[in-house]
C-alpha positions as CSV (number, residue, x, y, z in Angstrom):
1,X,22.5,30.6,-12.5
2,X,24.1,32.1,-15.7
3,X,26.1,29.6,-17.1
4,X,29.5,30.8,-18.8
5,X,30.8,27.3,-19.4
6,X,29.5,23.9,-20.0
7,X,31.4,20.8,-21.0
8,X,29.9,17.2,-21.2
9,X,31.9,14.0,-21.3
10,X,30.5,10.7,-22.0
11,X,32.0,7.3,-21.0
12,X,31.1,3.8,-21.1
13,X,31.8,1.8,-17.9
14,X,31.8,-1.8,-17.1
15,X,31.0,-3.1,-14.1
16,X,33.8,-5.8,-13.6
17,X,34.1,-7.3,-10.3
18,X,37.9,-8.0,-11.2
19,X,38.4,-4.3,-11.3
20,X,37.1,-4.0,-7.9
21,X,40.3,-4.2,-6.1
22,X,39.1,-4.6,-2.8
23,X,36.3,-7.1,-3.5
24,X,37.9,-9.7,-1.4
25,X,38.9,-7.5,1.3
26,X,35.3,-6.5,1.5
27,X,34.2,-9.9,1.9
28,X,36.6,-10.7,4.5
29,X,36.1,-7.5,6.4
30,X,32.5,-6.0,5.7
31,X,31.2,-9.4,5.5
32,X,29.1,-11.1,2.6
33,X,25.6,-9.5,3.1
34,X,27.1,-5.8,3.1
35,X,29.3,-6.6,0.1
36,X,26.4,-8.0,-2.0
37,X,24.2,-5.1,-1.0
38,X,26.8,-2.6,-2.1
39,X,27.5,-4.3,-5.4
40,X,23.7,-4.5,-6.3
41,X,23.4,-0.9,-5.2
42,X,26.1,0.4,-7.6
43,X,24.8,-1.9,-10.4
44,X,21.3,-0.2,-9.9
45,X,23.1,3.3,-9.8
46,X,25.0,2.6,-13.1
47,X,21.7,1.2,-14.8
48,X,19.7,4.4,-14.4
49,X,20.4,7.6,-12.1
50,X,20.9,11.1,-12.2
51,X,23.0,13.1,-9.5
52,X,23.9,16.6,-9.2
53,X,27.0,17.8,-7.1
54,X,27.8,21.4,-6.2
55,X,31.4,22.5,-7.1
56,X,32.7,24.8,-4.6
57,X,35.7,27.1,-4.5
58,X,37.7,28.6,-1.9
59,X,39.9,31.9,-2.4
60,X,43.4,31.1,-0.6
61,X,44.5,34.7,-1.3
62,X,41.9,36.3,1.1
63,X,42.4,36.1,4.9
64,X,40.9,33.5,6.6
65,X,40.6,32.6,10.4
66,X,41.4,29.0,11.4
67,X,38.7,28.0,13.8
68,X,39.8,26.7,17.3
69,X,38.7,22.9,17.7
70,X,37.2,21.3,20.7
71,X,40.2,19.2,21.4
72,X,43.9,19.3,20.6
73,X,45.0,18.2,17.3
74,X,48.2,17.2,15.3
75,X,48.2,17.5,11.9
76,X,50.4,15.2,9.8
77,X,50.4,13.0,6.6
78,X,48.5,9.6,6.7
79,X,50.3,6.6,8.0
80,X,49.8,2.9,7.2
81,X,48.6,2.4,10.9
82,X,45.7,5.0,10.3
83,X,44.0,3.1,7.7
84,X,42.2,0.4,9.6
85,X,41.6,2.9,12.5
86,X,39.8,5.4,10.6
87,X,38.3,3.4,8.0
88,X,37.6,0.2,9.6
89,X,35.1,-1.6,7.3
90,X,33.6,-4.2,9.7
91,X,33.0,-1.5,12.5
92,X,29.8,-2.5,14.4
93,X,26.9,-0.3,13.9
94,X,28.0,1.4,10.8
95,X,25.2,1.8,7.8
96,X,25.6,1.3,4.2
97,X,26.1,5.0,3.5
98,X,28.9,5.1,6.2
99,X,30.5,1.8,4.8
100,X,30.6,3.1,1.1
101,X,32.1,6.5,2.3
102,X,34.9,4.5,4.0
103,X,35.4,2.4,0.8
104,X,35.8,5.3,-1.2
105,X,38.6,6.8,0.9
106,X,39.9,3.4,1.0
107,X,40.3,3.5,-2.7
108,X,41.8,6.8,-2.8
109,X,44.7,5.5,-0.6
110,X,45.0,2.4,-2.6
111,X,45.2,4.5,-5.7
112,X,48.3,6.3,-3.9
113,X,47.0,9.8,-4.7
114,X,49.1,12.3,-2.8
115,X,48.6,13.9,-0.4
116,X,46.4,12.6,2.6
117,X,46.4,14.4,5.7
118,X,45.3,13.5,9.1
119,X,44.0,15.4,12.3
120,X,45.1,13.2,15.2
121,X,44.5,13.5,18.8
122,X,47.1,13.6,21.6
123,X,47.2,9.7,21.7
124,X,47.7,10.0,17.7
125,X,44.5,8.4,16.9
126,X,43.3,9.6,13.6
127,X,40.1,11.6,13.9
128,X,39.8,12.9,10.2
129,X,41.2,12.6,6.9
130,X,41.4,15.0,3.8
131,X,43.2,15.2,0.5
132,X,45.0,18.1,-0.7
133,X,45.8,17.5,-4.5
134,X,47.3,19.9,-7.2
135,X,47.8,19.8,-11.0
136,X,50.9,17.5,-10.7
137,X,48.4,14.6,-9.9
138,X,46.1,15.4,-12.9
139,X,47.0,12.0,-14.7
140,X,46.4,9.9,-11.5
141,X,43.1,11.7,-10.8
142,X,41.9,10.7,-14.2
143,X,42.7,7.3,-14.2
144,X,41.3,6.8,-10.7
145,X,38.0,8.8,-11.7
146,X,38.0,7.2,-15.2
147,X,37.8,10.7,-16.4
148,X,35.2,11.8,-14.0
149,X,36.9,15.0,-12.6
150,X,38.0,18.2,-14.3
151,X,41.8,18.7,-14.7
152,X,43.4,21.2,-12.2
153,X,45.5,24.1,-13.5
154,X,48.8,25.5,-11.8
155,X,47.9,27.0,-8.5
156,X,44.5,25.2,-8.0
157,X,44.1,22.4,-5.4
158,X,41.4,20.0,-4.9
159,X,40.2,19.2,-1.5
160,X,39.0,15.8,-1.6
161,X,37.8,12.7,0.5
162,X,37.0,15.0,3.4
163,X,36.0,12.4,6.1
164,X,35.5,12.7,9.9
165,X,35.2,9.6,12.0
166,X,31.6,9.4,13.5
167,X,33.3,9.1,17.2
168,X,34.7,12.8,16.5
169,X,32.0,14.7,14.6
170,X,30.4,18.1,15.4
171,X,33.9,19.2,17.1
172,X,35.1,21.6,14.2
173,X,37.8,19.1,13.5
174,X,37.4,19.2,9.8
175,X,37.3,23.0,9.5
176,X,40.4,22.9,11.2
177,X,42.2,20.3,9.3
178,X,41.2,21.9,5.9
179,X,42.4,25.4,7.0
180,X,45.5,24.2,8.3
181,X,46.4,22.5,5.1
182,X,44.9,25.5,3.0
183,X,47.6,27.6,5.0
184,X,50.2,25.1,3.7
185,X,49.2,25.0,0.2
186,X,49.0,29.0,0.2
187,X,52.6,29.2,1.2
188,X,53.4,26.7,-1.7
189,X,51.9,29.0,-4.2
190,X,48.3,27.9,-4.3
191,X,45.5,30.5,-4.8
192,X,42.3,28.4,-5.3
193,X,40.7,25.3,-3.8
194,X,37.9,23.2,-5.2
195,X,35.6,20.7,-3.7
196,X,32.6,18.6,-4.9
197,X,29.6,18.0,-2.3
198,X,26.6,16.0,-3.4
199,X,23.7,18.3,-3.5
200,X,21.7,15.7,-1.3
201,X,24.1,16.5,1.7
202,X,22.6,19.9,2.8
203,X,24.3,19.9,6.1
204,X,27.9,19.9,4.4
205,X,26.9,22.6,2.0
206,X,25.4,24.8,4.7
207,X,28.6,24.2,6.6
208,X,30.8,24.8,3.7
209,X,29.0,28.2,3.0
210,X,29.4,29.3,6.6
211,X,33.2,29.0,6.4
212,X,33.8,30.6,3.2
213,X,33.4,28.3,0.6
214,X,31.5,29.7,-2.9
215,X,29.4,27.8,-5.1
216,X,30.7,28.2,-8.6
217,X,29.2,25.4,-10.6
218,X,27.4,22.2,-11.0
219,X,28.4,18.6,-12.2
220,X,25.7,16.5,-13.2
221,X,26.2,12.8,-13.4
222,X,23.8,10.6,-15.5
223,X,23.8,6.8,-15.8
224,X,21.9,5.1,-18.6
225,X,22.7,1.5,-18.9
226,X,26.3,1.6,-17.7
227,X,26.7,4.7,-19.8
228,X,28.0,7.6,-18.0
229,X,27.6,11.3,-19.0
230,X,29.1,14.1,-16.8
231,X,28.1,17.9,-17.6
232,X,30.3,20.5,-16.0
233,X,28.4,24.1,-15.4
234,X,30.7,26.5,-14.1
235,X,31.3,30.3,-13.9
236,X,34.6,31.4,-15.4
237,X,36.2,34.3,-13.6
């Protein structure tokens, strides 16, 4: 891939348990063993690791067909009652990766980053969630990710925190949810959507490509002794 734009940011990060705002909540819900394993895993990650994330773009100005989900859905904004239903941390049978994914979304909610949308079934039970974020939230994004995400421009949106509860996967719920909120974003003037997908998540990358997402860059994250270096390598249209 020819690189038309690169930018690297370096950040010293502390692993301060007091800053992990849901530590007490985790201990009371996920339990002591799971919480300790998560903390140790994160400490090891920040000691030495290298990660690559694909930067995807969706052109909202082109016609796109909203897929039909396998069940009737209501699209609405997140309600407080949804949080423990879709992001239950002590749900029996969830593995460490699933628990981490739920914690990441829980922290997005705690940070009050707008706007989280929900795909709910006819019983109003939340099945999937997704954040649609515009440039007016750049400062809160910068604070939440500690500078680990690029700034959005006017008419750009970020599709973040995509999550489908394990009981409702493989039903085209996420495609339906994202396309419905893309439709809303386009009516409000947005022209481009971005998303970040870990390169280890081959299924999500394949699925994203099949519905129209285009890879436009790579985000490289390197941790060495709690120093984080992030490099963006992107095409500029």
